[in-house]
Steps between C-alpha positions, in 0.01 A plus 500: 500500500193724484500846347444801730454875459646714778354851504700759693357844581780727611497852638492764225795714390762249602834484322537223243794359693284451809225330298749274323658411834167372634418315176846340493457380859179321402671366188792362701255332733333335197835377365599358839185282486598379147232721343506704181378853433323489163382860465524836672282805432489850640170684482650823630314728740134408548220690671354298788128466569554577869783625716737251659607613844858435606706635791634787292166611350215401271571409137259552210750401229740211465747337264373165374729210399407151383734201510394173334690201634504122526570392858418214737158523672662566839629835369188688616576446867858614449405846367363626830824686565358760258248605769780674689634681194447875555530588127209274411133603528344164403599168345299212356589157367256346250522144370417430135245218469503219242802625308660245266850526363672323213377314193192359677339847500375460143278212394531310174205690350679832553793387289275369221279808480663844488198681636483278810190530713363799308385277212301288743325802647406663171389205290275609211300174506381567855380851410274374219349234727422760768314720252283206386415413859390858571257491206345178630443656841309793346266266313412316821396820674291619206310171505435540872342844441256358244403215733436739790270713279303190403456398867379851592249528212 
């Protein structure tokens, strides 16, 4: 099952019980589809970049929640009941791409070398070779200047 992030932007100044009721409804829907909620974060009240107009007014602040879950791919089409939720300003479901789970995440080289990919990026041998190559390039240009002076004179 793929990993998804569900972002929920709720109306500000709502009671925690009301927020938890909405989050638990989404969670129950995930469990009914044999999914698993892996993480849940609350970012509290956030200032919005623009006002969101609803029937009861325009909102410039909202309460932001993030639920990370593993669900079947058909789950996206089943969340459209949230469009009719009056406590919700916006919602978004984002799929994680190319996420690997389990022992196959790490290659054999990662287990052999503690530093992992960092040692490959910062190899001292490559730095010395680059400096030598730069010196060679400077000599070529200096020779070109002398040849151009000879042609002109």
